N, C-alpha and C positions, 0 to 999 in steps of 0.2 A: 556346572551351571550352564544353561543354554545361553546362546548369544542374545536371544530375545530378553531373557531375564537379566543379563549383564547390562543391556542398554537401559532397562527399567531401573535397575539398581543405581547405575551411574546418574541417571536423571534425578532420582530420589536423593542421593547423597550430595550432589553438586548443584541441585536446582537447575539442571540443564534442560533447556526446552526440547520437546519432542513434538512430532506431529503424529496423531493417531487416526488411522483410517479404519472404518467398520466395513465388514462384508456387505455386499449388495446395496450400498448406499453411498453414492458419490458425494452427497451433500453432508455427510457426517465426518467432517475433518475437525479435529480438535487440536489446538496448540496450547501447550502448558508443560508443567513438570509434574513428575510423579510424587504424590504425597505418601502413598503406601500401595502395596500390592501383595497378593498371595497367589496361590495356584488357580483360584477361581475369579477373583476380582482385582480391578485396578482403580485407584482413586487419584484423580488428576486435578491440580489447580489450573483451571482454564483461564485464558486471556482472550479479550476481544482483539479484533484486527487493529485496534488503535491503542493496544498496550495496557488496557485496564483489566484488573482482576474481574473475572466473570463467574464466580462461584466454583464449586467443586463438581466434578463429573465422576460418577461411579459406573463402571461398565464391566461386563463379563469379558474375561480374557479370551474366551472362545469366540466372541463376536468381533475381535480385532483382526483385520486382514494383514495390516503391516504398520510398522512404526518408522517414521522418518526421524533422523537425528543428524546433528552436525552438518546440515545442509544450508544452502543459501537462505531459504525461508527462515529457518531457526535463527541464523545469525542476524538477519534483518529484523526479525521480531524482537530479539534481545535488545537491539538498539531502540526500537519503538517503545518497549517496556521501560527501559532505562530513562528515556526522555519523554515519557507520556505526558507529563505536566506541561512540557513545552508545546505539545500539539494542541493543548487547550487554549493557548494564547493566540488569539487572532489579531494580527496586525491590521489596523484600520487602513483601508484603501478608499480613496475618493475617486470613483470612476464616474465621469460625466456621461450622461446618456442624452440622446436627442431623438426627435421624432422625424428626422429627415431620411431620405433614401439611403444615405451613407452611414447609418447608425452602426453597422457592423465594422466598417472600415475605421470609424472614429474610436470604437472601443479597442479594437486590435492595435491601433496606433498608440493608444495610451499604455499598452502593455509591452510595446516594443523595447527590447533591450533590458528589461527587468529580469535579472537572473536570480532574484530572491523569491519571486512569487510565481507559482505554476498556475497556468490558465488551462482550463478544460474547454474545448471548443466543440460545439455540436455541429456536425456536418449533415445537411439534408434531413433534419429532424430524425436522425438515427443515432449513430455512434458519437461518443465524445472522444476526442483525442487530446491528451494532456502533455504539456511541456512549456517551454519558454519561447515566447515570440521573439525571434531573432531579427527579422527584417520584414518590412511591409512596403508594398507598392500600392498603387491605386486599384490593381486587379487581383493581386495574390499576396501571400505571405509565407514565410518560412517558420515552421514550428519545430524546435528541437524536442522531439518526443521523449518522454520519461515514463518508464514502466511503473507498474504498481509497487514494485519493491525498489524503486529509485534507479533502475537500470537506464543508462543512456542509450536510447534506441535510435539516435541520430536524427538528422534534419529531414523534413518532408515539406513539400510545397503544396499548399491548398489554395483554391480559388476563393476569394472573398464572397463572391455571389452564392457559394454553397453554405456559408455560415448561417445557422439558424438559432444559436444560443450560446451562452457562456456559463461556466461555473468558475469563479475566481477565488482562490485562497480558501476553499472549504477545507474541512478537516482531512479529507482524502488527499487533496493537493498539498496540504501542509506536510502530511506524512511522506508523500512522494519527494517533496523538496528536501526534507530532513534526510531521507535515505539517499537521495542523489548526492547531497553534500558529504554524507558519511562515506559513500563509495568513492567519491573524488578524493577525499582526504586519506583514504586507506590504500590508494593505488601506489 
């Protein structure tokens, strides 16, 4: 039996998550486990990035470029699947807003030291950076950045004047926080 088929068989028998990539399509990545396969076709139970079952995918084996297995993404996704109901629970946060010139400082200050809730901060109407607000001054702040899969990316200093928006405790940030805690407890 080929190594490829061994990986598919192990996924099928153990419901082990795999990542499936198609040729010529960088956007066609599926995460799930194999329900069945033969020489021509593969049937996968697909999961969303938030750990919810998302139907079955049937694809031609010849269209598959490669299969990832037992990697960091699969391990993190297994945690997300196992605790997907927890992601749905949004803790209520009362963030006061104001219409004065220091609105950005006031919001960041409210999140300072909160190591349970991840804040995504938009910088210059462009990218969002996600993490825990560690320390705030009148002009800048430290954000301990957290990656999409809960990786601790370390502290970064940003200028408050560059802040243009916030996303606080949305499902993506709850997922990051959950995986961050999982990583810290498994070290």
